[in-house]
N, C-alpha and C positions, 0 to 999 in steps of 0.2 A: 523618361520623359514621352508623355501621351502624344499622339499622332497627331498630324492637322484634323483627322477625319475625326478620332475619336472627341477631340476638343469641340467639334463643329455639334458631333451627335450629341454631346453630353450637354453642351447650348442650349441646342434647340429643345431636349427634353425639360430643361429650366424654365424655357421660354425666352431666354435673352436672346438679343439681335447681334448676330456675328457682323463683322465689317466686310465690306466687298471684297471678295477676292481678286488678289491683283492679278496679273497676267495672262487673265482669260479673254480671247476674243469673243467680241460681242456681236460675232456675224452671227445670222441663225437662230435669233433669240425665239425659239421655237414655238411656238405655239399655243398652244392650247389649246384653247379648246374653252367655250364659254359655257358650258352645262350648268354654271353655278347661276341662271335664272331661274332654274328649276327647284333648286339648293333654298334659294329664297325662302317660299313658301312657309318648308317646313320650320326651319330657323326665326323666321317673325310669329310667324304663331306659336310656338314655344314661348320665346320672349317675351311676348304682351299678354301670357296668359293664356293662351288659347283665344282671344276674342279679338272679332274682326276690329273692332274702332281701335281697339291696343296696338293691334300690326299696322292698320295705317297710318296711325301719330308714328310709331318707329319708323315706317316707309320714308317717311318726308325725311328724317333725321339721316337715313341710312343710305338712299337713293341719290340725295342730291349730288350731283356730278357723276352718275353713272350712265344716267339715261341722256341719251341725245335724239333731237330732232333729225329728219332728212337722213342723208346717205344710201337711199335705195335709188334713187330716180326712178326710170321708167320699169324697174325692176320690180317698185315697190307694189304689193296689194291694195286694193281701192276696196277693199270688206272696211267695214267702222267695227268690226266684233273680232273676239279669235273663236266664236262658238265651232268656227269649221275646223277642216286640215289646216293646220301648220306648217308654214316650213321657216326655217333660221338660217342664216349664214353665219358660220363660224369662221372668224379670219385670226389667225395669229400673224404677226408680221416681222420683217425681219427690218429694225429699224435703230440704221445704223448712225449715230448722234455722232460719232468721232470719226464719221466719212461720211457728210450729206450727199458729197457730191455722186457721189452711187445711188443713190436714191432709196426709194422703200419698196421692199418685194414682198408678196404674200408667202410665209413660209408654208401655212397650213391652211388648206380651204377646205373647209366640211359642212355638209347641208344636212342639218337635225330635223328630220320631218315627222311632224306626230300627226297621226290620223284623226280622220273626224271622232273616233269614239274617244280620243286623249285617253289611253290605255295603254301606250308604249311609245318607243322614240327609234327610228332607224336613223342611224348614223353612216354618212357616206362621203369618202374620202375622195377628194378630185386630185389625180396627180400634179403636183405644180411644175412639170415640165410639158404639161397635153400643150398638145398644138392647137390652137382655136384662133379666130378671127374676133378679134376685139373692136369695138366699135369706136367711133372716132368722137372726141371730147373737144372740141374747138376753145373752149377756156382756158385749156392747158397746151396748146398746140398740139394734141394728136390728131395726126388725121386718118388715124384707123388705120390696121390691118393685119395681118396673120403674127402673131409670137406665141408666146409660151403664157399660159395662163397666169403665171407669176408675175408676169408684168404688167397687166392690166393695173394691178393699183398701184405703182409705181407712175404710170401714165396718165392717170387719175390723179396721185398727188403731187407730182410735178408742178411748178410755175404755180405756187399759191395753191394749188386744190387741197392740199391736207390730206388728213383723213378722212373726212367727208368726200373730197373728190376720187380717193383711193377706193375708198369702198362703192362708191357709187358705179364707178365704173366696172369694178370687179365684179358687183352683183349685177350688173347689166350684159356683161361676158357670158356668165352664169346661166344666167336667163335666158340668150338667146342659145346657149349650149344645150338648154334642156327643153327647148322648144314652147317657150313662153313662161317658164317656170317664173311665179311672183312671190315674193318674201313678205312674211308677216312682221320680220323683223330679224335684225344683224346684231353680232358681237364682234368687237375686236378686243384681243388678249395680249397682255403687255408680260412679257415672262420674268422680267426683274419682281414686277408687283408681286406674280404669282408664287414666288418662293417664299414671300411672307403669306399667302393665303393657305400655303400647304403645312408650315410653320404654326401656324393657327390650331389647326386639325390636329398636331402633331403626326405628321407623316402620313403615308398609306401602304397600303398591304400590295404586291403584284406578285406575277410568278411569272418568272424570265422565261423565256420561249426559247431562245438562242442566246449565244455569248456575244455580248455586247460589249466593245475595247472603247472606250472615251477617247476623241483625241482635243479634249477640252481640259482635263482635269488629271491630274500626274504627281507623282514625289518623287524628287532626288534621293536615289540610293543612297548616296553618302552624306547630305545633309540633313535628309528629313523634310525639307522644304517643299512645299505645294508649288505646283506650276505647270503650264502647257507641255505636256508630253511629245508632243511632234511638231515638226515645221510645220506651218500652215502656210499652202500657194494661195499664190493671188486670186484664183477662183473660192475660196474657203474651205478646201478641203484637206484631208491627211500628207502630210509629205513624209519623210524620213522620221522615227524617231531619235530625239534627242539624246546625246550623250549622257549617261547615268540617269535617265530618266524611267521609271514605270509606272504605266498607266494604269487608269482607275479599270479595274474591269468587273462585270457582272455576269454571274457564271448562270448556269439552267437552275431554275430551282424556284420555291418561293419564297419570300422574305419582307420583314419591313422593308421601307424605304423613308429613309431621312428626305425632308425637304430637297437637298441640293443633291443627292443621290437622285431622287423621282424626276427632277426635270433636268438634270445630264444624262440619263439612262433616256429619255423620251426626245432629247434633242440630235441622238446620233444618227448616222444611216452612212458611215463611209465604211466602218469597220465592223459591220454583224456580221456572225459567224456563216450564216450562208448568202451571204453577199445580196440579197435582197433590197437592199439601200434604201429610197424611199417607198417602197412597200411596206419593208419591215418597220419605218418610223412612221408611217401613218398607223398602222396595226397597234406599236405600243402607244401609241397618244389615243388612239380609243380605249384601249387597255386602263390609260391613267385615268382617263373622263370617269369610266365606269367607277374605278377604284378610288376617285375623290368624292362622286356623288356618295357611294356607297360609305365614307368615312365621314362625312360633312352632314349626313343623316342618321349616324350611328346615335347609339342613345349615350355614349361616352362624350358627346359634343352638344346634344342637342337638350338635355338636360342640366348643361353646367353653363351658367350665365355669361361666366367670365370668357370662356371659348365664343361661345354666340358673339359676345361681341367684339373681342378678337378677328374671327370670321369677316363679320358684316363690314367692322372699320377697315378689313384688306381689301374689299372689294373695289373699292375707288380707285385705288395704283393699280387691280387685277383686269378689270372689267370695262371698256365702253359700253353700253348697250343702246341702240337702236330701235325705238319702240314703236315707228311707226305711229304713231298718234292715238296708240292705244295705251290708257292708262296703267299703269306700272301694276298698279293694284288687282288690274284683270290677267294680268301674266300671272302674276304670283298663285294668284288663287287658282287659276284655270291649271297650271301645272305642279302644283306643290305635290301630288300624290304619285307622279310619279318615280317609280323606283328601280335601282339599278338592275334587276333582273328582267325588267319592262326595256332593256335597252338590246337591239339587236345591232351591231356594227358588221357594214360591209363594205368589199371593196372592188377597185373597176378592174376591168380586166381580168380580173378573177386574183389578183396578186401576180400577175407574169408582165414580164416586159415586152410592150410592143414597139419599139425604139425604130426609129428613121432619123436619117443623119438627111440635111438639106443645108446647100453651102456652107459645111463645115459644122452646123450645129444641128445636136442630137432632140429630138423632141420623142415623146409619146403620143403614142395614138390610142383613140379611144375605140376596142371591139363594137362590136353591135351588139351586144349584150349588155354591157356597159352606157350604151346610148338608150336603150331601150329601159333601162335602170332610172335614168334621168326622165324619160317620159313618163315612168311609174309614177315617180315623185310627182311630178306635176298636174297630173291625174290621179293622186290619190289612191292611186291602185297598187301600193308597195308589197304589201302583205299577199297577195295572190301572185305577184311574182316572185316574191322571195319565195313563195311553195314550188314552183317551177321553177328554180335556179338556186337551189340549196347552195352551190358551187361556190356562190358568190358572198357568204355569209362569211367574215373575217372571225377567225377564233381567237377572242381579246382574252381569255380567261388564263395565255400562258400555257398552251399544251405545247411542248417541241415542235416547231414548224418543220417543213422541208423546204430544201431550195428552189426557189422559181424556176421557172425553164423561161428561156428567152427568144424570142423573134425578133431579128435584126434585119431591117430591110436597106 
């Protein structure tokens, strides 16, 4: 009898829809990663026969419900065009509908910086536990104060603020942290919707750089049934392995990932072989973004009308894009030529822990180079900064990584 993994893999290859996996915790719906704004251009141009008029007709059909106004508050750029440097805030949220009392936090926070030349992208992940000052939001009853940066979304989301309010307070927090950085747009990514999008392109190819053990997916060694392999602690971390359970493991090496495998892989932070926790997960998320963009713009997708339709139809379920009053057509045709090999992924704190415990709560502190990187993003001077700080480049191509050092205060 075929295993659940094989059945899921065969179904994905045939394009059939799999029922939701039961028993999997909905916490930490990671992320990912809204670089699909860039994929739009190539797909729509091909789908419309390469004509601008045809692509604009398709835009109205496929982007209805994807684009939103607002969401950036005082962090919004006042520029009327995106002819210059572009900054996008990409947010993956932990939206637990089964436990609304726990609020909504930002599980993934990425700044995508496109220089004025529009010939590349710099992706910078901000550690979710970074200790920052979060501005007040009187509408939601938040009086302002110091907390982890991922709490900013929750403080803006609560008391009726919703996604728009959460994104706005997070954007304003990142803006202040980066010395007045302004955003031209933002995107919120939904994990469940993203799985359909990865299915639509037929999975992705990635190289695993450290052994990763899943705390979310496993199989009973006696019955063969799928289930959650570990007891999950109240904070969402892994406890003990359940009796007779075998966890899904991703070994070091290059391979093809089905949608469920790719999204499970980039969710993990607890049982990474090098113990690099959020820094490892950030690196894997950045790796996934590049792999997804490469696959979505590959010949096998953009020359296949059926796949193009499936990809674009999945966007509404995966991405909410805040366009800051810039026409979506301008976004698409400005960014459509950026390729995966023009993406540079960067890491805060050089991927090393700078932890401090205050009143029993552990925070990450950003070092001076990380703060300088944020200022370089605000000043559109990232390329020069990176040339002087090559050790801040994240190897997101799957080269085996070394365990990070820890600086605990």
